C-alpha positions as CSV (number, residue, x, y, z in Angstrom):
1,M,32.1,182.2,19.5
2,P,28.9,180.5,18.2
3,E,29.3,178.2,15.2
4,V,28.4,179.6,11.8
5,P,25.5,177.8,10.1
6,D,27.7,175.9,7.6
7,V,29.9,174.5,10.4
8,R,26.8,173.5,12.3
9,T,25.4,171.8,9.3
10,H,28.6,169.9,8.6
11,S,28.9,168.9,12.2
12,D,25.3,167.5,12.1
13,Q,26.3,165.5,9.0
14,V,29.4,164.0,10.7
15,L,27.6,163.2,13.9
16,R,24.7,161.6,12.1
17,S,27.0,159.5,9.9
18,L,28.9,158.2,12.9
19,R,25.7,157.4,14.8
20,Q,24.3,155.5,11.9
21,S,27.4,153.7,10.6
22,G,29.6,153.4,13.7
23,P,33.4,154.0,13.6
24,L,34.7,155.3,10.3
25,T,38.0,156.3,8.8
26,R,38.3,159.9,7.7
27,G,38.2,158.8,4.1
28,E,34.9,156.8,4.7
29,L,33.4,159.7,6.6
30,G,34.3,162.2,3.9
31,E,32.6,160.1,1.2
32,L,29.5,159.7,3.3
33,C,29.2,163.4,4.2
34,G,30.4,164.7,0.8
35,L,32.9,167.0,2.5
36,S,36.3,168.1,1.2
37,R,39.4,166.9,3.1
38,T,40.0,170.5,4.4
39,T,36.4,170.9,5.6
40,L,36.3,167.5,7.2
41,Y,39.5,168.1,9.0
42,E,38.2,171.4,10.5
43,V,34.9,169.9,11.5
44,V,36.4,166.7,13.0
45,S,39.0,168.7,14.9
46,R,36.3,170.9,16.4
47,L,34.2,167.8,17.5
48,V,37.2,166.1,19.0
49,D,38.1,169.3,20.9
50,Q,34.5,169.4,22.2
51,G,34.7,165.9,23.4
52,L,31.9,164.6,21.1
53,V,34.1,162.5,18.9
54,V,37.1,160.3,19.8
55,A,39.9,159.1,17.5
56,T,41.6,155.8,17.9
57,V,44.2,153.8,16.0
58,P,43.5,150.0,15.9
59,D,46.3,147.7,16.8
60,A,48.2,146.5,13.7
61,G,47.9,142.8,13.0
62,P,50.9,140.5,12.8
63,R,51.0,140.9,9.1
64,G,50.0,144.5,8.9
65,R,52.0,146.9,6.9
66,G,52.3,150.5,8.0
67,R,50.2,152.3,10.5
68,P,46.4,151.3,10.5
69,A,44.0,154.1,9.5
70,E,42.7,156.2,12.3
71,L,39.0,155.5,13.3
72,L,36.6,158.2,14.4
73,A,33.6,157.4,16.6
74,L,31.1,159.0,18.9
75,N,32.3,159.5,22.4
76,P,30.1,157.1,24.5
77,D,30.6,159.2,27.6
78,A,29.6,162.6,26.0
79,G,26.2,164.1,26.3
80,R,24.6,161.8,29.0
81,V,21.6,163.5,30.4
82,L,19.0,162.4,33.0
83,G,15.3,163.3,33.3
84,V,13.5,162.9,36.7
85,D,9.8,163.0,37.2
86,F,8.8,163.5,40.8
87,G,5.2,162.3,40.6
88,R,2.8,162.2,43.6
89,R,3.2,158.5,44.2
90,A,6.3,157.5,42.1
91,V,9.7,158.6,41.0
92,R,10.5,158.0,37.3
93,V,13.8,158.5,35.6
94,A,14.9,158.5,32.0
95,A,18.6,158.5,30.9
96,M,19.8,159.3,27.4
97,A,23.2,159.2,25.7
98,V,22.3,162.1,23.5
99,L,24.8,161.4,20.7
100,H,23.6,157.8,20.4
101,D,19.9,158.6,21.0
102,D,19.5,155.6,23.4
103,V,17.1,155.9,26.3
104,G,16.7,153.9,29.4
105,T,13.9,154.2,32.0
106,A,13.2,153.1,35.5
107,V,10.4,153.7,38.1
108,E,9.7,153.0,41.7
109,R,6.7,153.8,43.8
110,C,6.8,155.9,46.9
111,P,4.4,157.3,49.5
112,A,2.7,160.5,48.5
113,D,4.1,162.1,51.7
114,A,7.7,160.9,51.2
115,P,10.1,163.7,52.2
116,W,12.1,165.3,49.4
117,P,15.5,164.0,50.5
118,E,14.1,160.5,50.2
119,R,12.7,161.2,46.8
120,V,16.0,162.6,45.5
121,A,17.9,159.6,47.0
122,L,15.4,157.3,45.2
123,A,16.1,159.1,41.9
124,R,19.8,158.7,42.5
125,R,19.4,155.0,43.0
126,L,17.3,154.6,39.9
127,A,19.8,156.5,37.9
128,D,22.6,154.3,39.1
129,T,20.7,151.2,37.9
130,L,20.5,152.7,34.4
131,T,24.3,153.2,34.4
132,G,25.1,149.6,35.4
133,G,25.4,150.3,39.1
134,R,28.4,152.6,38.7
135,P,27.5,155.8,40.5
136,R,29.6,158.8,39.3
137,L,29.0,162.3,40.4
138,D,30.1,163.5,37.0
139,G,28.2,160.8,35.1
140,F,25.6,163.2,33.7
141,D,26.0,166.5,31.8
142,G,22.7,167.7,33.3
143,V,19.5,166.7,35.1
144,G,16.1,167.8,33.9
145,V,13.4,167.7,36.6
146,S,9.7,167.4,36.2
147,V,7.7,168.9,39.0
148,T,4.0,168.9,39.7
149,D,2.2,172.2,40.5
150,P,1.8,172.8,44.3
151,G,-2.0,172.7,43.9
152,A,-1.9,169.1,42.9
153,G,-1.0,167.6,46.2
154,S,1.4,167.3,49.1
155,S,4.2,165.9,47.0
156,A,4.8,169.3,45.2
157,P,7.9,171.2,46.4
158,A,7.3,174.4,48.3
159,D,10.5,175.9,46.9
160,R,11.7,174.9,43.5
161,R,15.0,176.6,43.9
162,A,15.6,174.5,47.0
163,L,14.7,171.4,45.1
164,A,17.1,172.3,42.3
165,T,19.9,172.8,44.8
166,L,19.1,169.4,46.4
167,V,19.1,167.6,43.1
168,G,22.2,169.4,41.9
169,R,24.2,168.4,45.0
170,S,23.1,164.8,44.7
171,F,24.1,164.5,41.0
172,G,26.9,167.0,40.9
173,T,25.7,168.8,37.8
174,R,23.4,171.5,36.4
175,V,19.6,171.2,36.9
176,R,16.7,172.5,34.9
177,L,13.1,172.4,36.3
178,D,9.8,172.6,34.4
179,A,6.2,171.7,34.9
180,A,5.2,168.0,34.3
181,P,2.5,168.7,31.8
182,R,4.7,171.0,29.7
183,L,7.4,168.4,29.7
184,A,5.0,165.8,28.6
185,A,3.9,168.0,25.7
186,L,7.6,168.4,24.7
187,A,8.2,164.6,24.8
188,E,5.1,163.8,22.7
189,T,6.3,166.4,20.2
190,V,9.9,165.0,20.0
191,R,9.2,161.2,20.2
192,G,5.5,160.5,20.8
193,A,2.1,161.0,19.2
194,A,3.1,164.4,17.6
195,A,6.5,163.5,16.3
196,G,7.4,165.6,13.3
197,Q,5.0,168.4,14.2
198,R,6.1,171.9,15.2
199,D,2.8,173.3,16.6
200,V,1.3,171.0,19.2
201,L,-1.5,171.5,21.7
202,Y,-1.3,169.0,24.6
203,L,-3.9,168.4,27.4
204,E,-3.2,166.1,30.3
205,L,-6.1,164.6,32.3
206,S,-4.8,163.1,35.6
207,D,-5.0,164.0,39.3
208,R,-4.1,167.5,37.9
209,V,-5.5,168.9,34.6
210,G,-2.9,170.8,32.7
211,G,-1.1,170.9,29.4
212,G,1.5,172.6,27.2
213,L,2.0,174.3,23.9
214,V,4.8,173.7,21.5
215,S,4.9,176.6,19.0
216,A,7.2,176.7,16.0
217,G,9.1,173.8,17.5
218,A,9.7,175.5,20.9
219,L,8.1,174.9,24.2
220,H,6.1,177.9,25.3
221,H,6.4,179.1,28.9
222,G,4.6,182.5,28.8
223,A,5.7,185.7,30.4
224,H,5.9,184.3,33.9
225,G,6.5,180.6,33.2
226,R,2.9,179.6,34.0
227,S,1.6,178.7,30.6
228,G,-0.4,175.5,30.3
229,E,-2.8,176.1,33.2
230,F,-5.7,174.7,31.1
231,G,-7.2,173.0,34.1
232,H,-8.2,176.5,35.4
233,I,-10.2,177.5,32.4
234,T,-13.8,177.9,33.6
235,V,-16.3,175.5,32.1
236,E,-19.2,175.8,34.6
237,P,-19.4,179.3,36.0
238,A,-21.7,178.1,38.8
239,G,-19.9,174.9,39.3
240,P,-17.9,173.6,42.3
241,S,-15.1,175.7,43.9
242,C,-11.5,175.0,42.8
243,A,-8.3,175.0,44.7
244,C,-7.2,178.0,42.6
245,G,-10.0,180.1,44.1
246,G,-12.2,180.0,41.0
247,R,-15.4,178.0,40.4
248,G,-16.2,175.4,37.8
249,C,-12.7,175.0,36.4
250,L,-12.0,172.1,34.1
251,Q,-10.0,170.7,37.0
252,T,-13.2,170.2,39.0
253,V,-15.0,168.2,36.3
254,A,-12.3,166.4,34.2
255,S,-9.5,165.4,36.7
256,T,-9.2,161.8,37.7
257,G,-10.7,162.6,41.2
258,A,-13.6,164.6,39.7
259,V,-14.6,161.8,37.3
260,L,-14.4,159.1,40.1
261,R,-16.6,161.2,42.4
262,A,-19.1,161.8,39.6
263,Y,-19.2,158.0,39.0
264,R,-19.5,156.7,42.5
265,A,-18.3,157.7,46.0
266,A,-15.1,156.0,47.1
267,A,-14.5,154.5,43.6
268,D,-10.9,154.2,42.4
269,V,-9.5,154.0,38.9
270,P,-9.7,150.1,38.6
271,D,-13.4,150.4,39.6
272,L,-14.0,152.9,36.9
273,T,-12.2,150.8,34.3
274,A,-14.2,147.7,35.2
275,A,-17.5,149.7,35.2
276,L,-16.7,151.0,31.7
277,C,-16.0,147.5,30.4
278,A,-19.2,146.3,32.0
279,G,-21.2,149.1,30.3
280,E,-22.4,150.8,33.5
281,P,-24.3,153.9,32.4
282,A,-23.1,156.0,35.4
283,A,-19.5,155.3,34.5
284,H,-20.0,156.2,30.8
285,A,-21.9,159.3,31.8
286,A,-19.1,160.6,34.0
287,V,-16.4,159.9,31.4
288,R,-18.6,161.5,28.6
289,R,-19.1,164.6,30.7
290,A,-15.4,165.0,31.3
291,G,-14.5,164.5,27.7
292,T,-17.2,167.0,26.6
293,Y,-15.8,169.8,28.7
294,A,-12.2,168.9,27.8
295,G,-13.1,169.0,24.2
296,R,-14.8,172.4,24.4
297,V,-11.7,173.8,26.2
298,L,-9.4,172.3,23.5
299,A,-11.6,173.7,20.7
300,G,-11.4,177.2,22.1
301,L,-7.6,176.9,22.5
302,A,-7.3,175.5,19.0
303,N,-9.3,178.3,17.5
304,A,-7.0,180.8,19.2
305,L,-3.6,179.1,18.7
306,A,-4.1,177.1,15.5
307,P,-2.0,174.0,16.3
308,G,-1.2,171.4,13.8
309,V,-2.3,168.6,16.1
310,V,-3.9,168.0,19.4
311,V,-2.6,165.4,21.8
312,V,-4.5,164.2,24.9
313,G,-2.8,162.1,27.6
314,G,-2.8,161.3,31.3
315,E,-4.1,158.7,33.7
316,L,-7.7,159.3,32.8
317,V,-7.2,158.8,29.1
318,T,-5.4,155.5,29.8
319,A,-8.1,154.3,32.1
320,A,-11.0,155.4,30.0
321,P,-10.3,155.4,26.3
322,A,-13.9,156.2,25.5
323,L,-13.2,159.7,26.8
324,M,-11.5,160.4,23.5
325,E,-14.7,160.0,21.6
326,A,-16.3,162.9,23.4
327,V,-13.2,165.0,23.0
328,R,-13.1,164.4,19.2
329,R,-16.8,165.1,18.9
330,E,-16.5,168.5,20.6
331,L,-13.4,169.5,18.5
332,A,-15.1,168.5,15.3
333,A,-18.2,170.5,16.2
334,N,-16.4,173.6,17.5
335,V,-13.1,174.1,15.7
336,V,-13.4,176.6,12.9
337,R,-12.5,175.0,9.5
338,C,-10.4,177.0,7.1
339,G,-11.3,176.3,3.5
340,S,-10.4,172.9,2.2
341,R,-8.0,172.1,5.0
342,P,-8.5,168.7,6.7
343,P,-9.9,168.5,10.2
344,L,-7.6,169.1,13.1
345,P,-5.9,165.8,14.0
346,V,-6.6,164.6,17.6
347,R,-4.3,161.9,18.9
348,R,-4.0,159.9,22.1
349,A,-0.7,160.3,23.8
350,E,1.8,157.5,23.3
351,L,4.5,157.8,25.9
352,G,2.5,156.8,29.0
353,E,3.9,157.3,32.5
354,F,7.4,158.2,31.4
355,A,6.3,161.2,29.2
356,A,7.4,163.9,31.7
357,A,10.7,162.2,32.5
358,L,11.4,162.0,28.8
359,G,10.4,165.6,28.4
360,A,12.9,166.5,31.1
361,V,15.6,164.8,29.0
362,F,14.7,166.5,25.8
363,L,14.6,169.9,27.7
364,L,18.4,169.5,28.2
365,R,19.1,168.7,24.6
366,R,18.6,172.3,23.6
367,P,21.8,174.4,23.8
368,T,21.7,177.0,26.6
369,E,24.2,179.4,28.1
370,A,24.6,176.9,31.0
371,S,25.1,173.9,28.7
372,R,28.8,173.2,28.4
373,S,30.9,170.2,27.7
374,K,33.2,168.8,30.3
375,S,36.1,170.6,28.6
376,G,34.5,173.9,29.5
377,R,33.4,174.8,26.0
378,R,29.8,175.3,25.1
379,A,28.1,172.0,24.2
380,F,27.0,171.3,20.6
381,N,23.5,170.1,20.1
382,P,23.5,167.5,17.3
383,D,19.8,167.4,16.8
384,P,18.2,170.9,17.2
385,E,14.7,169.5,16.5
386,Y,12.6,171.6,18.8
């Protein structure tokens, strides 16, 4: 049976106190949490039964009298989850011990055409480095996987179900997949530029233009799991054709490749960055154009969805910070103001290249029907923050 709200609240208090203070006796824990002995006994018994808390009795010293008081502590092996971001040219992993809120990250580059078995094996090796080189098939309670839309390049999986099976067999645990931009939106909401917000609009400008929406603290997927396709909103009806079959999509003017082509043929990202630093008009014009169109799309979305904050991230924002000026200008000019409310905040993403991998970790922190502890009982989520 699901826990009643009071029990969930008391469990939150106990877990939070142990996380902040370390091992405590029952008496110390009861004072910190303000719980009666009866309530504390029930809550601790439940958490121990779920494998989230462990009870130990310290060895008595040579002069000790009686049995030492039992100490309660968070179980260091409980709630370990892994996030994997299969990017076009790199594999990134993030590992978290959920109860302790500690995160480790690792990355390794790979060819864009690397086969999927090699990519999954690389993810496994990176995960092992984060666990001290002690590979265990049951070492993680779940693996969240970030995948790029097939339209973004040859690294995208043709069959996500097959990818989930491949990853699940490698790690011996449950797997959840989601789109990279949506997961980046989730990560920025939980731990990045939008931390503390519950309604967040996120746009990513990289090889692929996409995004995500967090509404009332929850990641929005849409009726068919395809929400966040902001790159295929038309901005130039007579513009260039897009891989989606449309014309003049934001993808064709504000992706990394589109901006590089607009600046100079055969240019790469370091070339663009150097040109911007040198003040080359062509480079600034290409970036300004991309930022203007991105800002207009965001303004339309903001008017429809009323987010509390807008976050813009991706490779292009990192390489060309000046792009944010154009984005902010368009939002300021086109977002409808409501009375005396302040302007809509527009922030640059903070989590960098690990945003999607971190989002894959946070995806697993929500309780689901498939989320169970190793004892077989449904896992408890100590921080239901999104």
